[in-house]
ZAZA-449872 format. One record per residue (C-alpha): residue number from 1; residue in one letter; x, y, z. Coordinates in nm, 2 decimals. Layout:
<recs>
+-----+----+--------+--------+--------+
:   i : aa :      x :      y :      z :
+-----+----+--------+--------+--------+
: NUM :  A :      X :      Y :      Z :
...
+-----+----+--------+--------+--------+
</recs>
This chain:
<recs>
+-----+----+--------+--------+--------+
:   i : aa :      x :      y :      z :
+-----+----+--------+--------+--------+
:   1 :  X :   4.73 :   6.37 :   0.57 :
:   2 :  X :   4.37 :   6.28 :   0.56 :
:   3 :  X :   4.15 :   6.37 :   0.86 :
:   4 :  X :   3.97 :   6.10 :   1.04 :
:   5 :  X :   3.64 :   6.01 :   0.89 :
:   6 :  X :   3.71 :   6.18 :   0.55 :
:   7 :  X :   3.69 :   5.85 :   0.37 :
:   8 :  X :   3.36 :   5.76 :   0.52 :
:   9 :  X :   3.23 :   6.11 :   0.41 :
:  10 :  X :   3.33 :   6.07 :   0.05 :
:  11 :  X :   3.17 :   5.73 :   0.04 :
:  12 :  X :   2.84 :   5.89 :   0.18 :
:  13 :  X :   2.86 :   6.17 :  -0.08 :
:  14 :  X :   2.91 :   5.92 :  -0.37 :
:  15 :  X :   2.61 :   5.71 :  -0.24 :
:  16 :  X :   2.38 :   6.01 :  -0.25 :
:  17 :  X :   2.49 :   6.10 :  -0.60 :
:  18 :  X :   2.42 :   5.75 :  -0.71 :
:  19 :  X :   2.08 :   5.73 :  -0.55 :
:  20 :  X :   1.99 :   6.07 :  -0.72 :
:  21 :  X :   2.07 :   5.91 :  -1.06 :
:  22 :  X :   1.86 :   5.59 :  -1.00 :
:  23 :  X :   1.54 :   5.73 :  -1.16 :
:  24 :  X :   1.72 :   5.83 :  -1.48 :
:  25 :  X :   1.92 :   5.50 :  -1.49 :
:  26 :  X :   1.60 :   5.30 :  -1.44 :
:  27 :  X :   1.44 :   5.50 :  -1.73 :
:  28 :  X :   1.73 :   5.44 :  -1.96 :
:  29 :  X :   1.80 :   5.06 :  -1.91 :
:  30 :  X :   1.47 :   4.95 :  -2.07 :
:  31 :  X :   1.18 :   4.72 :  -1.95 :
:  32 :  X :   1.24 :   4.44 :  -1.73 :
:  33 :  X :   1.13 :   4.08 :  -1.85 :
:  34 :  X :   0.76 :   4.09 :  -1.87 :
:  35 :  X :   0.72 :   4.46 :  -1.82 :
:  36 :  X :   0.59 :   4.69 :  -2.09 :
:  37 :  X :   0.69 :   5.07 :  -2.06 :
:  38 :  X :   0.69 :   5.23 :  -2.40 :
:  39 :  X :   0.78 :   5.56 :  -2.24 :
:  40 :  X :   1.15 :   5.45 :  -2.15 :
:  41 :  X :   1.44 :   5.52 :  -2.37 :
:  42 :  X :   1.69 :   5.26 :  -2.40 :
:  43 :  X :   2.06 :   5.33 :  -2.33 :
:  44 :  X :   2.33 :   5.24 :  -2.58 :
:  45 :  X :   2.52 :   4.93 :  -2.46 :
:  46 :  X :   2.83 :   5.03 :  -2.25 :
:  47 :  X :   2.70 :   5.39 :  -2.21 :
:  48 :  X :   2.89 :   5.53 :  -1.91 :
:  49 :  X :   2.71 :   5.61 :  -1.59 :
:  50 :  X :   2.86 :   5.96 :  -1.58 :
:  51 :  X :   2.66 :   6.07 :  -1.90 :
:  52 :  X :   2.34 :   5.98 :  -1.70 :
:  53 :  X :   2.45 :   6.18 :  -1.41 :
:  54 :  X :   2.50 :   6.48 :  -1.63 :
:  55 :  X :   2.16 :   6.44 :  -1.78 :
:  56 :  X :   2.01 :   6.44 :  -1.45 :
:  57 :  X :   2.20 :   6.75 :  -1.35 :
:  58 :  X :   2.08 :   6.93 :  -1.67 :
:  59 :  X :   1.72 :   6.83 :  -1.62 :
:  60 :  X :   1.71 :   6.96 :  -1.27 :
:  61 :  X :   1.83 :   7.32 :  -1.36 :
:  62 :  X :   1.51 :   7.42 :  -1.57 :
:  63 :  X :   1.42 :   7.79 :  -1.53 :
:  64 :  X :   1.04 :   7.89 :  -1.54 :
:  65 :  X :   0.96 :   8.18 :  -1.77 :
:  66 :  X :   0.76 :   8.46 :  -1.58 :
:  67 :  X :   0.40 :   8.51 :  -1.70 :
:  68 :  X :   0.35 :   8.85 :  -1.89 :
:  69 :  X :   0.25 :   9.13 :  -1.66 :
:  70 :  X :  -0.09 :   9.30 :  -1.71 :
:  71 :  X :  -0.07 :   9.66 :  -1.84 :
:  72 :  X :  -0.15 :   9.91 :  -1.58 :
:  73 :  X :  -0.50 :  10.06 :  -1.61 :
:  74 :  X :  -0.35 :  10.41 :  -1.70 :
:  75 :  X :  -0.23 :  10.29 :  -2.03 :
:  76 :  X :  -0.51 :  10.04 :  -2.13 :
:  77 :  X :  -0.76 :  10.15 :  -2.39 :
:  78 :  X :  -1.11 :  10.24 :  -2.28 :
:  79 :  X :  -1.34 :   9.96 :  -2.33 :
:  80 :  X :  -1.71 :   9.85 :  -2.30 :
:  81 :  X :  -1.82 :   9.51 :  -2.23 :
:  82 :  X :  -2.07 :   9.32 :  -2.46 :
:  83 :  X :  -2.25 :   9.08 :  -2.23 :
:  84 :  X :  -2.39 :   8.87 :  -2.53 :
:  85 :  X :  -2.06 :   8.83 :  -2.71 :
:  86 :  X :  -1.86 :   8.81 :  -2.39 :
:  87 :  X :  -1.59 :   9.03 :  -2.55 :
:  88 :  X :  -1.45 :   9.37 :  -2.47 :
:  89 :  X :  -1.45 :   9.65 :  -2.74 :
:  90 :  X :  -1.32 :   9.99 :  -2.77 :
:  91 :  X :  -1.55 :  10.28 :  -2.70 :
:  92 :  X :  -1.68 :  10.43 :  -3.01 :
:  93 :  X :  -1.61 :  10.81 :  -3.06 :
:  94 :  X :  -1.69 :  11.11 :  -3.29 :
:  95 :  X :  -1.57 :  11.46 :  -3.31 :
:  96 :  X :  -1.71 :  11.80 :  -3.22 :
:  97 :  X :  -1.62 :  12.10 :  -3.45 :
:  98 :  X :  -1.76 :  12.44 :  -3.42 :
:  99 :  X :  -1.74 :  12.82 :  -3.43 :
: 100 :  X :  -1.82 :  13.07 :  -3.16 :
: 101 :  X :  -1.91 :  13.43 :  -3.25 :
: 102 :  X :  -1.98 :  13.76 :  -3.08 :
: 103 :  X :  -2.20 :  13.99 :  -3.28 :
: 104 :  X :  -2.18 :  14.31 :  -3.08 :
: 105 :  X :  -1.96 :  14.56 :  -2.93 :
: 106 :  X :  -1.70 :  14.44 :  -2.68 :
: 107 :  X :  -1.70 :  14.59 :  -2.32 :
: 108 :  X :  -1.37 :  14.76 :  -2.23 :
: 109 :  X :  -1.14 :  14.65 :  -1.95 :
: 110 :  X :  -1.18 :  14.82 :  -1.62 :
: 111 :  X :  -0.81 :  14.92 :  -1.59 :
: 112 :  X :  -0.62 :  15.14 :  -1.84 :
: 113 :  X :  -0.30 :  15.00 :  -1.97 :
: 114 :  X :   0.06 :  15.15 :  -1.97 :
: 115 :  X :  -0.05 :  15.38 :  -2.25 :
: 116 :  X :  -0.35 :  15.51 :  -2.05 :
: 117 :  X :  -0.59 :  15.30 :  -2.28 :
: 118 :  X :  -0.88 :  15.07 :  -2.17 :
: 119 :  X :  -0.85 :  14.78 :  -2.41 :
: 120 :  X :  -1.16 :  14.55 :  -2.53 :
: 121 :  X :  -1.21 :  14.26 :  -2.31 :
: 122 :  X :  -1.31 :  14.03 :  -2.59 :
: 123 :  X :  -1.10 :  13.93 :  -2.89 :
: 124 :  X :  -1.33 :  13.94 :  -3.19 :
: 125 :  X :  -1.24 :  13.88 :  -3.55 :
: 126 :  X :  -1.35 :  14.20 :  -3.73 :
: 127 :  X :  -1.44 :  14.02 :  -4.04 :
: 128 :  X :  -1.63 :  13.71 :  -3.92 :
: 129 :  X :  -1.72 :  13.79 :  -3.56 :
: 130 :  X :  -1.53 :  13.49 :  -3.44 :
: 131 :  X :  -1.47 :  13.51 :  -3.06 :
: 132 :  X :  -1.13 :  13.40 :  -2.94 :
: 133 :  X :  -1.02 :  13.29 :  -2.60 :
: 134 :  X :  -1.36 :  13.12 :  -2.52 :
: 135 :  X :  -1.34 :  12.78 :  -2.35 :
: 136 :  X :  -1.58 :  12.50 :  -2.47 :
: 137 :  X :  -1.61 :  12.18 :  -2.27 :
: 138 :  X :  -1.85 :  11.89 :  -2.19 :
: 139 :  X :  -2.03 :  11.89 :  -1.87 :
: 140 :  X :  -1.94 :  11.59 :  -1.63 :
: 141 :  X :  -1.68 :  11.47 :  -1.88 :
: 142 :  X :  -1.50 :  11.31 :  -1.59 :
: 143 :  X :  -1.78 :  11.06 :  -1.56 :
: 144 :  X :  -1.73 :  10.95 :  -1.93 :
: 145 :  X :  -1.51 :  10.64 :  -2.02 :
: 146 :  X :  -1.16 :  10.80 :  -2.04 :
: 147 :  X :  -0.93 :  10.75 :  -2.32 :
: 148 :  X :  -0.60 :  10.58 :  -2.32 :
: 149 :  X :  -0.33 :  10.83 :  -2.22 :
: 150 :  X :  -0.04 :  10.81 :  -1.97 :
: 151 :  X :  -0.11 :  10.93 :  -1.61 :
: 152 :  X :   0.06 :  11.27 :  -1.53 :
: 153 :  X :   0.35 :  11.19 :  -1.29 :
: 154 :  X :   0.36 :  11.35 :  -0.96 :
: 155 :  X :   0.73 :  11.39 :  -0.95 :
: 156 :  X :   0.90 :  11.70 :  -1.06 :
: 157 :  X :   0.96 :  11.83 :  -1.32 :
: 158 :  X :   0.61 :  11.94 :  -1.37 :
: 159 :  X :   0.47 :  11.83 :  -1.71 :
: 160 :  X :   0.39 :  12.17 :  -1.90 :
: 161 :  X :   0.07 :  12.16 :  -2.10 :
: 162 :  X :   0.03 :  12.52 :  -2.19 :
: 163 :  X :   0.25 :  12.83 :  -2.19 :
: 164 :  X :   0.13 :  13.19 :  -2.09 :
: 165 :  X :   0.37 :  13.46 :  -2.17 :
: 166 :  X :   0.38 :  13.80 :  -2.03 :
: 167 :  X :   0.44 :  14.02 :  -2.33 :
: 168 :  X :   0.37 :  14.39 :  -2.41 :
: 169 :  X :   0.24 :  14.40 :  -2.06 :
: 170 :  X :  -0.04 :  14.15 :  -2.13 :
: 171 :  X :  -0.08 :  13.77 :  -2.05 :
: 172 :  X :  -0.06 :  13.59 :  -2.40 :
: 173 :  X :  -0.27 :  13.39 :  -2.46 :
: 174 :  X :  -0.53 :  13.53 :  -2.22 :
: 175 :  X :  -0.71 :  13.20 :  -2.16 :
: 176 :  X :  -0.55 :  12.84 :  -2.14 :
: 177 :  X :  -0.70 :  12.50 :  -2.04 :
: 178 :  X :  -0.51 :  12.20 :  -1.90 :
: 179 :  X :  -0.58 :  11.86 :  -1.77 :
: 180 :  X :  -0.56 :  11.83 :  -1.38 :
: 181 :  X :  -0.21 :  11.78 :  -1.23 :
: 182 :  X :  -0.03 :  11.94 :  -1.55 :
: 183 :  X :   0.15 :  12.26 :  -1.53 :
: 184 :  X :   0.14 :  12.61 :  -1.70 :
: 185 :  X :   0.47 :  12.77 :  -1.78 :
: 186 :  X :   0.47 :  13.14 :  -1.72 :
: 187 :  X :   0.72 :  13.34 :  -1.90 :
: 188 :  X :   0.83 :  13.71 :  -1.92 :
: 189 :  X :   0.92 :  13.85 :  -2.27 :
: 190 :  X :   0.91 :  14.21 :  -2.15 :
: 191 :  X :   1.20 :  14.42 :  -2.04 :
: 192 :  X :   1.00 :  14.51 :  -1.74 :
: 193 :  X :   0.96 :  14.29 :  -1.43 :
: 194 :  X :   0.64 :  14.12 :  -1.37 :
: 195 :  X :   0.49 :  13.87 :  -1.12 :
: 196 :  X :   0.23 :  13.60 :  -1.15 :
: 197 :  X :  -0.05 :  13.60 :  -0.90 :
: 198 :  X :  -0.29 :  13.31 :  -0.88 :
: 199 :  X :  -0.63 :  13.36 :  -0.73 :
: 200 :  X :  -0.79 :  13.03 :  -0.69 :
: 201 :  X :  -1.03 :  12.88 :  -0.43 :
: 202 :  X :  -0.82 :  12.57 :  -0.40 :
: 203 :  X :  -0.51 :  12.65 :  -0.18 :
: 204 :  X :  -0.29 :  12.47 :  -0.44 :
: 205 :  X :  -0.40 :  12.73 :  -0.68 :
: 206 :  X :  -0.32 :  13.03 :  -0.48 :
: 207 :  X :   0.05 :  13.16 :  -0.53 :
: 208 :  X :   0.24 :  13.48 :  -0.60 :
: 209 :  X :   0.58 :  13.46 :  -0.77 :
: 210 :  X :   0.83 :  13.72 :  -0.92 :
: 211 :  X :   0.90 :  13.69 :  -1.28 :
: 212 :  X :   1.19 :  13.92 :  -1.38 :
: 213 :  X :   1.26 :  14.01 :  -1.74 :
: 214 :  X :   1.35 :  13.69 :  -1.93 :
: 215 :  X :   1.25 :  13.48 :  -1.63 :
: 216 :  X :   0.97 :  13.23 :  -1.58 :
: 217 :  X :   0.80 :  13.00 :  -1.36 :
: 218 :  X :   0.59 :  12.67 :  -1.39 :
: 219 :  X :   0.29 :  12.60 :  -1.16 :
: 220 :  X :   0.10 :  12.27 :  -1.12 :
: 221 :  X :  -0.28 :  12.32 :  -1.11 :
: 222 :  X :  -0.58 :  12.13 :  -0.96 :
: 223 :  X :  -0.96 :  12.14 :  -1.06 :
: 224 :  X :  -1.16 :  12.41 :  -0.89 :
: 225 :  X :  -1.50 :  12.33 :  -0.76 :
: 226 :  X :  -1.79 :  12.40 :  -1.03 :
: 227 :  X :  -1.52 :  12.41 :  -1.30 :
: 228 :  X :  -1.44 :  12.77 :  -1.21 :
: 229 :  X :  -1.12 :  12.92 :  -1.37 :
: 230 :  X :  -0.82 :  13.04 :  -1.19 :
: 231 :  X :  -0.77 :  13.42 :  -1.24 :
: 232 :  X :  -0.41 :  13.51 :  -1.30 :
: 233 :  X :  -0.28 :  13.87 :  -1.24 :
: 234 :  X :   0.03 :  14.09 :  -1.21 :
: 235 :  X :   0.02 :  14.30 :  -0.91 :
: 236 :  X :   0.28 :  14.53 :  -1.06 :
: 237 :  X :   0.07 :  14.60 :  -1.37 :
: 238 :  X :  -0.32 :  14.57 :  -1.25 :
: 239 :  X :  -0.46 :  14.57 :  -1.59 :
: 240 :  X :  -0.28 :  14.24 :  -1.68 :
: 241 :  X :  -0.52 :  13.95 :  -1.64 :
: 242 :  X :  -0.53 :  13.59 :  -1.76 :
: 243 :  X :  -0.74 :  13.27 :  -1.69 :
: 244 :  X :  -0.64 :  12.91 :  -1.64 :
: 245 :  X :  -0.91 :  12.64 :  -1.68 :
: 246 :  X :  -0.84 :  12.29 :  -1.53 :
: 247 :  X :  -1.04 :  11.98 :  -1.63 :
: 248 :  X :  -1.05 :  11.62 :  -1.50 :
: 249 :  X :  -1.11 :  11.49 :  -1.86 :
: 250 :  X :  -0.97 :  11.58 :  -2.20 :
: 251 :  X :  -1.29 :  11.69 :  -2.38 :
: 252 :  X :  -1.23 :  12.07 :  -2.39 :
: 253 :  X :  -1.09 :  12.33 :  -2.63 :
: 254 :  X :  -1.01 :  12.70 :  -2.65 :
: 255 :  X :  -1.13 :  12.90 :  -2.95 :
: 256 :  X :  -0.86 :  13.03 :  -3.19 :
: 257 :  X :  -0.85 :  13.40 :  -3.31 :
: 258 :  X :  -1.12 :  13.32 :  -3.56 :
: 259 :  X :  -1.35 :  13.15 :  -3.29 :
: 260 :  X :  -1.29 :  12.80 :  -3.42 :
: 261 :  X :  -1.23 :  12.49 :  -3.21 :
: 262 :  X :  -1.22 :  12.11 :  -3.23 :
: 263 :  X :  -1.28 :  11.84 :  -2.97 :
: 264 :  X :  -1.17 :  11.49 :  -3.10 :
: 265 :  X :  -1.23 :  11.15 :  -2.96 :
: 266 :  X :  -1.56 :  11.23 :  -2.79 :
: 267 :  X :  -1.76 :  10.91 :  -2.68 :
: 268 :  X :  -2.08 :  10.86 :  -2.87 :
: 269 :  X :  -2.40 :  10.98 :  -2.72 :
: 270 :  X :  -2.58 :  11.29 :  -2.62 :
: 271 :  X :  -2.37 :  11.55 :  -2.45 :
: 272 :  X :  -2.42 :  11.89 :  -2.30 :
: 273 :  X :  -2.16 :  12.15 :  -2.40 :
: 274 :  X :  -2.07 :  12.48 :  -2.22 :
: 275 :  X :  -1.93 :  12.78 :  -2.37 :
: 276 :  X :  -1.77 :  13.04 :  -2.15 :
: 277 :  X :  -1.57 :  13.36 :  -2.18 :
: 278 :  X :  -1.43 :  13.44 :  -1.84 :
: 279 :  X :  -1.36 :  13.81 :  -1.87 :
: 280 :  X :  -1.72 :  13.89 :  -1.95 :
: 281 :  X :  -1.89 :  13.58 :  -1.79 :
: 282 :  X :  -2.06 :  13.51 :  -2.13 :
: 283 :  X :  -2.21 :  13.15 :  -2.10 :
: 284 :  X :  -2.43 :  12.93 :  -2.31 :
: 285 :  X :  -2.53 :  12.56 :  -2.30 :
: 286 :  X :  -2.61 :  12.34 :  -2.59 :
: 287 :  X :  -2.71 :  11.97 :  -2.64 :
: 288 :  X :  -2.53 :  11.77 :  -2.92 :
: 289 :  X :  -2.54 :  11.41 :  -3.03 :
: 290 :  X :  -2.23 :  11.25 :  -3.11 :
: 291 :  X :  -2.24 :  10.97 :  -3.38 :
: 292 :  X :  -1.95 :  10.72 :  -3.41 :
: 293 :  X :  -1.69 :  10.82 :  -3.67 :
: 294 :  X :  -1.87 :  11.14 :  -3.77 :
: 295 :  X :  -1.81 :  11.50 :  -3.71 :
: 296 :  X :  -2.07 :  11.72 :  -3.54 :
: 297 :  X :  -2.07 :  12.08 :  -3.69 :
: 298 :  X :  -2.20 :  12.34 :  -3.47 :
: 299 :  X :  -2.21 :  12.72 :  -3.43 :
: 300 :  X :  -2.32 :  12.95 :  -3.16 :
: 301 :  X :  -2.36 :  13.34 :  -3.15 :
: 302 :  X :  -2.33 :  13.57 :  -2.86 :
: 303 :  X :  -2.48 :  13.92 :  -2.88 :
: 304 :  X :  -2.44 :  14.23 :  -2.65 :
: 305 :  X :  -2.76 :  14.14 :  -2.49 :
: 306 :  X :  -2.61 :  13.82 :  -2.34 :
: 307 :  X :  -2.36 :  14.02 :  -2.15 :
: 308 :  X :  -2.44 :  14.00 :  -1.78 :
: 309 :  X :  -2.57 :  14.32 :  -1.63 :
: 310 :  X :  -2.35 :  14.45 :  -1.34 :
+-----+----+--------+--------+--------+
</recs>
């Protein structure tokens, strides 16, 4: 049995639907006498009203496509604006390639190793004099246009950019360099137990962790003031020592065992480079001009007289 007023409610609903269809019907029936409306489409004779209602329903369900989102600044390419052309262009870059040599006698480590020997502090190629484990970097590189690269995430796990092993009771390699926010993985390949003790000025670079045989630990580093390296030691074996350099830019390199290094994608212009060897505090500054698409070849030599006097 129908409830009171249900018939009136259905009539009102039908009237509402018909009113909503009026604009479409008006468009379809064609122009009135004396009216000119070329935009109307005529309806075929006898076309049922229900088809027009379906047309109205379809036209009211259009979904707008979202506008493409802008790429985050961290993944956009570096650019420089040309005010005359009104366009943006990629930063032109070149490459720095060189060799660092030490032409003298290496000083010895202050502490004797497990065999009772004081090893040389410098790794020097006996044939070429190439100096390994020296760091080369651009001064104030953080102020230059940065290259396109993903940001280092803050969440764990820490992205590892370098590995420093404890092998034969030495840190290997002795010197590593990373970008701020990245981590260094410290491993222990010896049968003996070790620990990793970080001595930095920044509290985040101060830590002391046990690394048993076959163990390891990863630590995230921050940039030290003045570009100072973080000294790494093992309290169990005091002659063991390593260094971690942390930069706020990508234009740095560590020389290989033959003293060679490369720094790619350097923005064009005149730059000041620093060459440092942390164990002996050897240091030298050079000025270089980087040209777009070209490689700057360069060599610098240290001698015994360049060693700081105690």
